[in-house]
C-alpha positions in Angstrom: 13.2 19.4 16.7 14.0 23.1 17.6 10.8 24.4 17.7 10.1 25.9 20.9 13.3 25.0 22.3 13.1 21.3 23.8 14.6 20.9 27.1 15.1 17.4 25.9 14.2 15.9 23.1 14.3 11.9 22.0 13.7 10.9 18.4 13.1 7.4 18.1 13.8 5.2 14.7 13.4 1.6 14.2 17.0 0.2 12.9 20.5 1.3 13.7 21.1 2.4 10.2 18.0 4.8 10.6 19.2 6.6 14.0 23.1 6.5 12.0 21.1 8.4 9.3 19.3 10.9 11.6 21.5 11.7 13.8 24.8 12.6 11.2 21.7 15.0 9.1 21.4 16.7 12.7 24.6 17.2 13.4 24.9 18.7 10.0 22.5 21.0 11.0 24.6 21.9 14.3 22.5 20.4 16.6 24.6 19.1 19.7 23.3 14.9 19.5 23.6 11.9 20.9 22.8 8.3 19.8 21.5 5.3 21.4 21.0 1.7 19.8 22.6 -1.6 20.5 25.9 -1.1 18.4 26.9 1.2 21.1 28.5 -0.8 23.7 27.3 -0.9 27.5 30.2 1.3 28.4 30.2 3.8 26.1 25.8 4.1 26.4 26.4 4.5 30.3 29.0 7.9 29.4 26.4 9.3 26.6 23.4 8.7 29.8 25.9 10.8 32.4 26.0 13.7 29.3 22.2 13.4 29.0 22.1 14.0 32.4 24.3 16.8 32.7 22.7 18.4 29.9 25.7 18.2 27.4 22.8 17.0 24.8 19.5 18.8 23.9 18.6 15.8 21.2 18.4 12.1 21.6 18.4 9.9 18.6 17.5 6.0 19.1 16.1 3.0 18.5 13.4 1.4 20.8 16.1 -0.3 23.4 15.8 3.7 24.7 12.0 3.5 25.2 12.0 0.7 28.0 15.4 -0.3 29.2 17.0 3.6 30.0 15.2 5.9 32.0 15.9 9.9 31.0 14.6 12.0 33.4 13.0 15.5 32.0 11.8 14.7 28.4 10.4 17.2 27.0 9.4 15.8 23.6 8.8 12.5 22.0 8.8 12.4 18.3 8.1 9.3 16.5 10.6 9.3 13.0 8.4 6.5 11.7 6.3 4.4 13.7 7.4 1.0 15.7 6.8 -1.8 14.0 5.8 -3.4 17.2 2.8 -1.1 18.5 3.1 -2.7 22.0 6.8 -0.2 21.9 4.3 3.2 21.0 3.2 2.9 24.2 7.0 2.5 25.8 8.0 5.5 23.6 5.9 8.4 24.5 5.8 7.5 28.0 9.2 8.6 28.0 7.7 12.2 28.4 5.3 13.8 30.8 6.1 12.2 33.7 6.6 12.9 37.4 3.7 16.0 36.2 5.5 17.6 33.8 4.0 18.5 30.7 5.2 16.2 27.4 4.3 16.5 23.8 4.7 13.3 21.7 4.9 13.8 17.8 4.4 11.3 15.3 5.9 11.3 11.8 3.8 9.5 9.2 2.3 8.7 5.4 -0.5 7.2 4.3 0.4 3.7 3.8 0.8 4.0 8.5 -3.1 4.7 8.3 -3.7 1.3 9.3 -1.3 1.3 12.5 -2.5 4.8 13.5 -6.3 3.5 13.6 -4.8 0.4 15.3 -3.2 2.8 17.9 -6.8 3.9 17.8 -8.4 1.4 18.9 -6.1 1.0 21.7 -7.6 4.5 23.2 -4.8 6.7 21.9 -5.8 10.1 20.4 -4.1 11.6 17.6 -4.0 16.0 17.3 -3.4 16.7 13.2 -1.0 19.0 12.7 1.6 20.4 9.8 4.3 22.8 9.5 3.8 26.5 7.9 6.0 28.7 7.6 8.1 27.4 10.5 5.6 27.0 13.0 3.4 24.0 14.1 -0.3 24.6 13.2 -3.5 22.7 13.5 -4.7 20.4 10.6 -7.4 18.9 9.0 -9.0 16.4 10.7 -7.8 12.7 8.9 -10.7 11.6 9.7 -13.3 13.8 8.7 -14.3 11.7 5.2 -15.2 8.5 8.1 -17.1 10.6 10.3 -19.3 12.3 7.6 -19.9 8.8 6.5 -20.8 7.4 10.0 -23.1 9.8 10.5 -25.1 8.6 7.3 -27.1 5.3 8.1 -24.9 2.4 8.8 -27.5 -0.6 8.5 -28.7 -2.3 5.2 -31.7 -1.8 3.8 -34.0 -4.5 5.5 -32.4 -3.3 9.0 -33.7 0.4 8.0 -36.9 -0.4 7.2 -37.1 -2.8 10.6 -35.9 0.9 12.3 -39.0 2.7 10.6 -41.2 0.7 11.8 -39.9 0.9 15.7 -40.6 4.5 15.1 -44.0 3.8 14.8 -46.6 2.3 17.5 -46.4 -1.4 17.7 -46.2 -4.3 19.9 -43.7 -3.8 22.5 -42.3 -7.2 21.8 -41.7 -6.4 18.3 -39.4 -3.7 18.8 -37.1 -5.9 21.4 -37.3 -8.1 18.1 -36.3 -5.2 15.5 -33.6 -3.8 18.3 -31.8 -7.0 18.9 -31.4 -7.4 15.2 -30.0 -3.6 14.8 -27.6 -5.1 17.4 -26.5 -8.3 16.0 -25.7 -6.4 12.8 -23.9 -3.9 14.6 -21.7 -6.9 16.3 -21.1 -8.1 13.1 -20.3 -5.4 11.3 -17.5 -4.3 14.5 -16.6 -7.8 14.1 -15.7 -7.9 10.8 -14.1 -4.1 11.1 -11.7 -5.9 14.2 -10.6 -8.9 11.9 -9.9 -6.5 8.6 -7.6 -4.4 11.4 -5.5 -7.2 12.7 -4.7 -8.4 9.4 -3.5 -5.0 8.3 -1.6 -4.5 11.1 -0.4 -7.8 11.2 0.4 -7.6 7.0 2.0 -3.9 8.1 4.1 -5.6 10.6 5.8 -8.4 8.3 6.8 -5.6 5.6 8.1 -3.4 8.0 10.1 -6.1 9.3 10.8 -6.9 6.0 12.3 -4.1 5.0 14.1 -4.1 7.7 
């Protein structure tokens, strides 16, 4: 949170209890922190928002209430302390920064159990740059997808289709080439369909377990 001295950073957590825990911890580190969640009365929330806009606070810890219903200007950093149970909220969260042509940084903390959610977000077109903290600095980290990329670089077709592809490279009739291409395309479509189904199932299961944990 203190790296690079953010102009204004919002830390997102999924539950009111987690927001309270993070706020208490950060205050113990000597940081001036505001918190926003459902138990804060509308009157108190307005007061906090005025103080935030007046730069009385450099850090705000919030639930997803702040992602949709409250507009905070000048947010330089968004930090996801945990991934939202409903992945749609991820877009609303990171959309709080980088507005009006200003630069913005979104950092997401996650562990291996969040992998299905990360993959689901990548399918929505969101890209993640792997980083880690070393000696008090945020530095480049290994690509978590490096193994998958290596595997994808190999031929993923089944043995029958591999044979067909090899035949395609030889001089054969045009009609047969089309037949081979259709078989390859059908196989790839089927694999993509199975992958999407598995990802949807994993994301649903992750959402349910996150909801049950709250």
